[in-house]
C-alpha positions as a Markdown table, in Angstrom:
| # | Residue | x | y | z |
|---|---|---|---|---|
| 1 | Met | 0.1 | 0.1 | 0.0 |
| 2 | Ile | 1.1 | 3.7 | -1.0 |
| 3 | Thr | 1.1 | 5.7 | 1.5 |
| 4 | Ile | -0.7 | 9.3 | 1.8 |
| 5 | Glu | 2.6 | 11.4 | 0.8 |
| 6 | Glu | 3.4 | 8.8 | -2.2 |
| 7 | Tyr | -0.4 | 9.1 | -3.9 |
| 8 | Lys | -0.5 | 12.8 | -3.4 |
| 9 | Thr | 3.3 | 13.2 | -4.8 |
| 10 | Ile | 1.8 | 10.7 | -7.8 |
| 11 | Val | -1.3 | 13.1 | -7.8 |
| 12 | Ser | 0.7 | 15.8 | -8.4 |
| 13 | Glu | 3.2 | 14.3 | -11.2 |
| 14 | Leu | 0.3 | 13.5 | -12.8 |
| 15 | Met | -0.9 | 17.0 | -12.5 |
| 16 | Asp | 2.1 | 17.8 | -14.3 |
| 17 | Glu | 1.3 | 15.9 | -17.6 |
| 18 | Leu | -1.5 | 17.3 | -18.2 |
| 19 | Pro | -2.3 | 21.0 | -20.5 |
| 20 | Glu | -2.3 | 24.1 | -19.4 |
| 21 | Glu | -5.8 | 24.6 | -20.7 |
| 22 | Phe | -6.9 | 21.8 | -19.2 |
| 23 | Phe | -6.9 | 24.0 | -15.5 |
| 24 | Arg | -9.0 | 26.8 | -16.8 |
| 25 | Asp | -11.9 | 28.0 | -14.5 |
| 26 | Leu | -10.9 | 24.7 | -11.5 |
| 27 | Asn | -10.5 | 27.1 | -9.1 |
| 28 | Gly | -11.2 | 24.9 | -6.4 |
| 29 | Gly | -8.1 | 23.2 | -7.1 |
| 30 | Val | -7.4 | 19.5 | -7.0 |
| 31 | Ile | -8.1 | 18.0 | -4.0 |
| 32 | Val | -6.6 | 14.7 | -2.0 |
| 33 | Ser | -8.9 | 13.2 | 0.6 |
| 34 | Glu | -7.3 | 10.2 | 3.1 |
| 35 | Ala | -11.5 | 9.3 | 2.8 |
| 36 | Leu | -13.4 | 6.0 | 2.0 |
| 37 | Val | -16.0 | 7.0 | -0.5 |
| 38 | Ile | -19.5 | 4.9 | -0.8 |
| 39 | Pro | -21.8 | 5.9 | -2.5 |
| 40 | Asp | -25.9 | 6.2 | -1.3 |
| 41 | Tyr | -26.1 | 3.7 | -3.7 |
| 42 | Ala | -23.7 | 1.5 | -3.6 |
| 43 | Arg | -25.1 | -2.3 | -2.3 |
| 44 | Asn | -23.4 | -4.6 | 0.2 |
| 45 | Asn | -20.3 | -2.1 | 0.7 |
| 46 | Asp | -19.3 | -3.2 | -2.7 |
| 47 | Leu | -18.8 | 0.3 | -4.8 |
| 48 | Phe | -16.3 | 2.9 | -4.3 |
| 49 | Thr | -15.8 | 6.4 | -5.2 |
| 50 | Leu | -12.1 | 6.8 | -6.4 |
| 51 | Gly | -12.8 | 11.2 | -7.2 |
| 52 | His | -15.4 | 13.6 | -7.2 |
| 53 | Tyr | -15.6 | 16.1 | -9.5 |
| 54 | Gln | -18.1 | 18.8 | -8.0 |
| 55 | Val | -19.0 | 22.5 | -8.4 |
| 56 | Tyr | -20.5 | 24.5 | -5.6 |
| 57 | Ser | -21.4 | 28.4 | -5.3 |
| 58 | Gly | -18.9 | 28.9 | -7.9 |
| 59 | Ile | -16.1 | 27.2 | -6.9 |
| 60 | Arg | -15.0 | 23.8 | -9.1 |
| 61 | Gln | -13.0 | 21.5 | -8.2 |
| 62 | Ile | -11.3 | 17.2 | -8.2 |
| 63 | Val | -11.4 | 15.5 | -4.7 |
| 64 | Met | -9.2 | 12.1 | -5.4 |
| 65 | Phe | -10.3 | 9.5 | -2.2 |
| 66 | Lys | -6.8 | 7.6 | -0.9 |
| 67 | Gly | -9.0 | 5.9 | 1.4 |
| 68 | Ser | -11.3 | 4.3 | -1.2 |
| 69 | Phe | -8.0 | 3.8 | -3.5 |
| 70 | Asp | -6.7 | 2.1 | -0.4 |
| 71 | Arg | -9.5 | -0.4 | -0.2 |
| 72 | Leu | -10.0 | -1.5 | -3.7 |
| 73 | Tyr | -6.0 | -1.7 | -4.4 |
| 74 | Pro | -4.6 | -2.4 | -1.5 |
| 75 | Arg | -1.6 | -3.8 | -2.9 |
| 76 | Ala | -0.8 | -1.5 | -5.5 |
| 77 | Asp | 2.5 | -0.1 | -5.7 |
| 78 | Ala | 4.0 | 3.2 | -6.9 |
| 79 | Asp | 3.9 | 2.3 | -10.6 |
| 80 | Gln | 0.2 | 0.3 | -10.8 |
| 81 | Ala | -0.5 | 3.7 | -8.6 |
| 82 | Arg | 0.4 | 6.0 | -10.9 |
| 83 | Ser | -1.3 | 3.6 | -13.6 |
| 84 | Ile | -4.5 | 3.4 | -11.8 |
| 85 | Leu | -4.4 | 7.6 | -10.8 |
| 86 | Arg | -3.5 | 8.5 | -14.4 |
| 87 | Gly | -7.6 | 7.5 | -15.2 |
| 88 | Ile | -9.4 | 8.2 | -12.7 |
| 89 | Leu | -7.8 | 11.8 | -12.9 |
| 90 | Arg | -8.1 | 12.5 | -16.1 |
| 91 | His | -11.6 | 11.0 | -15.6 |
| 92 | Glu | -12.7 | 13.7 | -13.4 |
| 93 | Phe | -10.8 | 16.3 | -15.9 |
| 94 | Arg | -13.3 | 15.3 | -18.4 |
| 95 | His | -15.8 | 15.6 | -16.3 |
| 96 | His | -14.4 | 19.6 | -15.9 |
| 97 | Leu | -14.2 | 20.0 | -19.2 |
| 98 | Glu | -17.7 | 19.1 | -20.3 |
| 99 | Ser | -18.7 | 21.1 | -17.3 |
| 100 | Leu | -16.9 | 24.3 | -18.7 |
| 101 | Gly | -17.9 | 24.0 | -22.2 |
| 102 | Gly | -21.6 | 23.3 | -21.4 |
| 103 | Val | -21.9 | 19.4 | -22.9 |
| 104 | Arg | -24.6 | 17.4 | -21.4 |
| 105 | Asn | -25.9 | 14.6 | -24.2 |
| 106 | Ser | -25.9 | 10.9 | -24.2 |
| 107 | Ala | -22.2 | 11.1 | -25.3 |
| 108 | Ser | -21.2 | 13.1 | -22.5 |
| 109 | Leu | -19.1 | 11.2 | -19.5 |
| 110 | Glu | -22.1 | 12.0 | -17.4 |
| 111 | Ala | -24.5 | 10.6 | -19.1 |
| 112 | Glu | -22.0 | 7.5 | -19.8 |
| 113 | Asp | -21.5 | 7.0 | -15.8 |
| 114 | Ala | -25.6 | 7.4 | -15.5 |
| 115 | Arg | -25.5 | 4.1 | -17.4 |
| 116 | Arg | -22.8 | 2.5 | -15.3 |
| 117 | Lys | -24.9 | 3.5 | -12.2 |
| 118 | Glu | -27.7 | 1.8 | -13.8 |
| 119 | Ala | -26.3 | -1.2 | -15.0 |
| 120 | Tyr | -24.6 | -1.7 | -11.5 |
| 121 | Leu | -28.4 | -1.1 | -9.8 |
| 122 | Ser | -30.0 | -3.7 | -12.0 |
| 123 | Glu | -27.7 | -5.8 | -11.9 |
| 124 | His | -28.1 | -6.3 | -8.0 |
| 125 | Ala | -31.7 | -5.8 | -8.8 |
| 126 | Asp | -31.8 | -8.9 | -10.9 |
| 127 | Arg | -29.8 | -10.8 | -8.1 |
| 128 | Thr | -31.6 | -10.0 | -5.3 |
| 129 | Ala | -35.0 | -11.1 | -7.1 |
| 130 | Gly | -32.7 | -14.1 | -8.1 |
| 131 | Lys | -32.2 | -15.6 | -4.6 |
| 132 | Val | -34.1 | -18.1 | -3.3 |
| 133 | Asp | -35.1 | -18.3 | 0.3 |
| 134 | Arg | -33.3 | -20.8 | 1.7 |
| 135 | Lys | -35.5 | -21.8 | 4.6 |
| 136 | Asn | -38.6 | -22.3 | 3.3 |
| 137 | Ser | -38.0 | -23.6 | -1.0 |
| 138 | Gly | -38.4 | -27.5 | -1.2 |
| 139 | Arg | -40.1 | -28.3 | 2.0 |
| 140 | Gly | -43.4 | -28.0 | 0.7 |
| 141 | Glu | -45.9 | -28.6 | 3.9 |
| 142 | Lys | -48.1 | -32.0 | 3.3 |
């Protein structure tokens, strides 16, 4: 498991890879939180938020969640963490850029994330519906 210092350093180095234009109006910056974040719609604590783009009161910022990262990737070394975090950070920057550009259509990342959420919820609903009540199945009363 990488330390919080290593995590922050990797995130900073990954930010250096991005064009300066990506940071336009990101006035809240990129924040590293040690929180483990489980979305309110998660079933069985099996889903974690690794990063989040948020806009509130005129502040635009990206939050990266180390606690969630540690839960999902406890054995990641620095090179593995860099690769994973690169994808997460770029995902969040895409949200930022689409927000700045006013992109809110079926091809947007926001729409893609919504489809993933629906697929997740549908999959879990199917699992729940397919479960058999083992206490009462196969034991008919005579």
